C-alpha positions in Angstrom: -3.7 -21.4 25.8 -2.8 -19.1 23.0 -1.8 -22.1 20.8 -5.2 -23.8 21.2 -7.0 -20.5 20.6 -5.0 -20.1 17.3 -5.9 -23.7 16.4 -9.6 -23.0 16.9 -9.3 -19.8 14.8 -7.7 -21.7 12.0 -10.2 -24.5 12.0 -13.4 -22.5 12.6 -12.6 -19.1 10.9 -10.3 -20.3 8.1 -7.6 -18.1 9.5 -4.1 -18.7 8.2 -1.3 -20.3 10.2 1.5 -18.0 11.4 3.7 -19.5 8.7 1.7 -18.6 5.5 3.6 -21.3 3.6 1.9 -24.0 5.7 -1.8 -25.0 5.7 -3.8 -27.3 7.9 -5.2 -30.4 6.2 -7.3 -32.8 8.2 -7.4 -36.3 6.7 -10.5 -37.8 5.1 -11.0 -39.9 8.3 -10.9 -37.1 10.8 -12.6 -33.8 11.3 -11.5 -30.7 13.2 -12.6 -32.1 16.5 -10.7 -35.4 15.9 -7.6 -33.4 15.0 -8.0 -31.2 18.1 -8.3 -34.3 20.3 -5.1 -35.7 18.8 -3.1 -32.5 19.6 -4.7 -31.1 22.7 -6.0 -32.2 26.1 -8.5 -29.5 26.7 -6.4 -26.3 26.1 -3.1 -28.0 27.0 -0.8 -29.3 24.2 -0.2 -33.0 24.4 3.4 -34.0 24.9 3.5 -35.8 21.5 1.7 -33.0 19.6 4.8 -31.4 18.0 5.7 -34.7 16.4 2.1 -35.5 15.3 1.2 -32.1 14.0 3.2 -32.7 10.8 0.7 -35.4 9.9 -1.8 -32.7 9.0 0.4 -29.9 7.7 1.0 -29.2 4.0 3.3 -26.8 2.2 1.8 -24.3 -0.2 3.8 -24.1 -3.4 6.5 -26.6 -2.6 9.3 -26.5 -5.2 11.3 -29.5 -6.4 15.0 -28.6 -6.4 15.6 -31.3 -9.0 13.9 -29.0 -11.5 15.9 -28.2 -14.6 13.7 -25.4 -15.7 15.5 -22.0 -15.8 12.1 -20.3 -15.8 11.0 -22.1 -12.7 14.3 -21.3 -10.8 14.0 -17.7 -11.9 10.5 -17.5 -10.4 11.6 -19.1 -7.2 14.6 -16.9 -6.8 12.5 -13.8 -7.5 10.0 -14.8 -4.8 11.3 -12.2 -2.3 10.8 -9.4 -4.8 9.6 -6.2 -3.1 10.0 -7.8 0.3 9.9 -5.3 3.2 13.4 -5.0 4.8 13.6 -3.0 8.0 17.0 -1.8 9.3 17.7 -2.1 12.9 15.8 0.6 14.8 14.1 2.0 11.7 10.3 2.5 11.6 10.2 2.7 7.8 11.1 0.1 5.2 14.6 0.2 3.7 14.5 1.6 0.2 15.1 -0.9 -2.7 16.2 -0.4 -6.2 13.2 -0.9 -8.5 12.7 -4.6 -9.6 15.5 -5.8 -7.4 15.2 -8.9 -5.1 16.7 -8.6 -1.6 18.6 -11.4 0.1 19.1 -10.2 3.6 21.2 -12.4 5.9 19.7 -10.7 9.0 16.2 -10.0 10.0 17.1 -6.4 10.7 20.4 -5.4 9.0 22.3 -2.5 10.3 22.7 -0.7 6.9 20.8 -0.6 3.6 20.8 -2.2 0.2 24.0 -2.9 -1.6 24.2 -4.0 -5.3 27.2 -5.0 -7.4 27.5 -1.4 -8.6 26.2 0.6 -5.7 26.4 0.9 -1.9 28.9 2.6 0.4 31.7 0.7 2.0 29.7 0.9 5.3 26.6 -0.6 3.6 28.7 -3.4 2.1 29.9 -4.5 5.5 26.6 -4.0 7.4 23.8 -4.0 4.9 22.1 -6.6 2.6 22.5 -7.6 -1.0 19.9 -7.4 -3.7 20.0 -8.9 -7.2 18.6 -7.4 -10.4 16.7 -9.3 -13.1 19.9 -10.1 -15.1 21.6 -11.5 -12.1 18.6 -13.6 -11.1 18.5 -14.9 -14.7 22.2 -15.7 -14.7 22.0 -17.4 -11.3 19.0 -19.5 -12.4 20.8 -20.6 -15.5 23.9 -21.6 -13.6 21.9 -23.5 -11.0 20.3 -25.6 -13.7 23.7 -26.2 -15.4 25.1 -27.4 -12.0 22.2 -29.7 -11.4 22.4 -31.2 -14.9 26.2 -31.7 -14.5 26.1 -33.3 -11.1 23.2 -35.7 -11.5 24.2 -36.8 -15.0 26.1 -39.9 -13.8 24.1 -40.5 -10.6 20.4 -39.9 -9.9 18.2 -36.9 -8.9 18.8 -35.6 -5.4 17.0 -37.9 -2.9 17.4 -35.6 0.1 17.9 -31.9 0.8 21.2 -32.7 2.5 22.5 -34.1 -0.8 21.4 -31.0 -2.6 22.7 -28.5 -0.1 26.0 -30.0 0.8 29.1 -30.4 -1.3 29.8 -33.9 -2.5 32.5 -36.0 -0.9 34.6 -36.1 -4.1 38.0 -34.8 -5.1 36.6 -32.7 -7.9 34.6 -29.6 -8.5 31.4 -30.8 -6.8 33.5 -31.5 -3.7 34.3 -27.8 -3.3 30.8 -26.3 -2.9 27.1 -27.1 -3.0 25.0 -26.6 -6.1 23.8 -23.0 -5.3 27.2 -21.8 -4.1 28.9 -23.1 -7.2 26.3 -21.4 -9.3 26.8 -18.1 -7.5 30.6 -18.4 -8.3 30.0 -19.3 -11.9 27.5 -16.4 -12.4 30.0 -14.0 -10.9 27.3 -12.6 -8.6 29.8 -11.3 -6.0 32.2 -8.4 -6.4 35.6 -9.8 -5.5 36.9 -6.3 -5.3 34.7 -5.5 -2.3 38.0 -5.7 -0.5 41.4 -6.5 -2.0 41.5 -9.7 -3.9 43.0 -12.9 -2.6 44.4 -14.9 -5.5 46.0 -18.2 -6.4 49.4 -18.7 -4.6 51.1 -18.6 -8.0 49.5 -15.4 -9.1 51.6 -12.3 -9.7 49.5 -10.3 -7.3 49.4 -13.1 -4.7 52.4 -11.9 -2.7 51.0 -8.4 -2.5 47.5 -9.5 -1.5 48.7 -12.0 1.1 51.0 -9.4 2.7 48.3 -6.7 2.8 47.5 -6.0 6.4 44.0 -4.9 5.6 43.3 -8.4 4.2 44.5 -10.3 7.3 46.5 -13.5 7.0 45.6 -16.1 4.4 48.2 -18.9 4.5 46.0 -21.1 2.3 44.2 -18.7 -0.1 43.1 -21.6 -2.3 40.5 -22.5 0.3 38.6 -19.3 -0.4 38.8 -19.3 -4.2 35.5 -19.6 -6.1 34.3 -23.1 -6.8 34.6 -22.9 -10.6 36.0 -25.4 -13.1 39.6 -24.3 -13.4 40.0 -26.5 -16.5 37.8 -24.0 -18.3 40.4 -21.3 -17.7 43.7 -20.9 -19.6 45.5 -19.9 -16.5 44.9 -21.1 -12.9 46.2 -17.7 -11.8 43.2 -15.9 -13.3 41.1 -17.2 -10.4 40.6 -14.6 -7.8 38.8 -14.9 -4.5 37.8 -12.1 -2.1 39.1 -11.2 1.3 35.6 -10.1 2.1 34.0 -13.5 1.6 31.0 -13.9 4.0 30.5 -10.2 4.4 26.7 -9.6 4.7 26.5 -8.3 1.1 28.7 -11.0 -0.3 26.0 -13.4 -1.5 26.4 -17.0 -0.2 24.5 -20.2 -0.7 23.1 -19.8 2.9 21.5 -16.5 2.0 19.6 -18.0 -0.9 18.6 -21.0 1.1 17.3 -18.7 3.9 14.9 -17.2 1.3 13.7 -20.4 -0.3 14.4 -23.1 2.3 10.9 -23.2 3.8 9.3 -24.5 0.7 11.9 -26.6 -1.2 11.7 -30.3 -1.6 13.4 -33.1 -3.5 10.2 -34.6 -4.8 6.9 -33.5 -6.3 3.5 -34.3 -4.8 1.3 -32.8 -7.5 1.3 -34.2 -11.0 -0.3 -33.4 -14.4 -1.4 -36.6 -16.1 -2.6 -36.6 -19.7 -4.3 -39.5 -21.4 -5.5 -40.3 -24.9 -8.2 -42.5 -26.3 -9.5 -43.3 -29.7 -12.2 -45.2 -31.4 -11.6 -47.3 -34.5 -14.0 -48.3 -37.3 -14.3 -52.1 -36.9 -14.2 -52.6 -40.7 -11.7 -50.1 -42.1 -9.7 -49.7 -38.9 -9.7 -45.9 -39.4 -9.8 -43.6 -36.4 -13.3 -42.2 -36.1 -12.9 -40.4 -32.8 -10.2 -39.1 -30.5 -10.2 -37.7 -27.0 -7.7 -36.2 -24.6 -8.1 -35.8 -20.9 -5.9 -34.0 -18.3 -6.0 -34.7 -14.6 -4.3 -32.9 -11.7 -3.4 -35.5 -9.0 -2.0 -34.7 -5.6 -0.3 -37.0 -3.0 -1.6 -36.5 0.5 0.0 -37.7 3.8 -3.0 -40.0 4.6 -2.2 -43.7 4.0 -4.4 -45.7 1.6 -4.5 -48.6 4.1 -4.2 -47.2 7.6 -2.8 -49.4 10.3 -5.7 -48.6 12.7 -9.2 -47.2 12.5 -8.5 -43.9 14.2 -6.0 -41.2 13.1 -5.5 -40.5 16.8 -3.8 -43.9 17.1 0.0 -43.4 16.7 0.1 -46.5 14.6 -2.4 -45.1 12.0 0.4 -43.6 9.9 2.9 -46.5 10.0 3.9 -48.5 6.9 2.5 -51.7 8.3 -1.1 -52.9 8.3 -2.9 -54.2 11.4 -1.5 -57.7 10.9 2.1 -56.3 10.8 2.5 -56.9 7.1 3.8 -54.3 4.7 1.0 -52.1 3.2 0.4 -52.8 -0.5 -0.1 -49.1 -1.0 1.5 -46.0 0.4 0.0 -42.5 0.7 -3.3 -41.6 -0.8 -3.6 -39.7 -4.2 -6.6 -37.5 -4.8 -7.8 -36.3 -8.2 -8.1 -32.5 -7.8 -9.4 -31.7 -11.3 -10.0 -33.3 -14.6 -10.8 -31.7 -18.0 -11.1 -32.6 -21.6 -8.5 -31.1 -24.0 -8.9 -29.9 -27.5 -6.5 -31.2 -30.2 -4.6 -27.9 -30.3 -3.8 -28.0 -26.6 -1.9 -31.3 -26.9 
């Protein structure tokens, strides 16, 4: 089949997988033929192959969403820089403003790029949004601020669902997820894309709610930005947009669509530094110092497999062959090690 042919090309010719973010990683206990036997019967995919394929797949450049580095978030959010966006039916790429990063909600949008300051009304309702460097920086800064605020009294996010979804609390974090709240705080979206929808007590509320072009909004507070109203002198200053969810109105889902394939809530690669010294046995003075740095990566393969063969479904379980819990979990490998000079520490 085409799938088995692709597998053979990946294992024999070092060809990339269709998803370039994924790489094939046979364990130390199995070669390409063992892996093939686990997934295929001849050229036919085994019925349990989809479930077992993940045992040997790794993500290239996985990003820990618990990161509180603005620079790291800026790099991740800019990952789609210069991506090719094709409008529906178009043979050529859609033009982009120089150094902008596109966030297209659709694989083939109907119209072209829209920024906060440019784009026709038609583009705004049918195109895609792009962010400039200043907007990326602002969004990265607010994401880090949201993470720091939300995990201060709890713990780092232990699952992606915790990170993506709003919290079940009667407070700000219960209004939106981390990224959506950061988008609101960074004022990424132009609330004037269509007439504003404001707080019910606002002076412009009556006019905006009765505007036929806006539609009917009996509960406008439900579409107001998820910002901390205590930071504002007047609740009526908060304004939402009747065009929320338009293709060029950036939403959390648009950002997740761009970064969702490689985000995680834990890290699997670590930089470990160690220090050693030698003392003079008489004076106790330090006569030598040394620093070493190792890059260590966690792999799916268990330290103590529950069976001899990776083809055995019990190989990856958390119990050993006697049914007792394993004393160790997944295997760590030292990828590199080097000696550091004193000025590198």
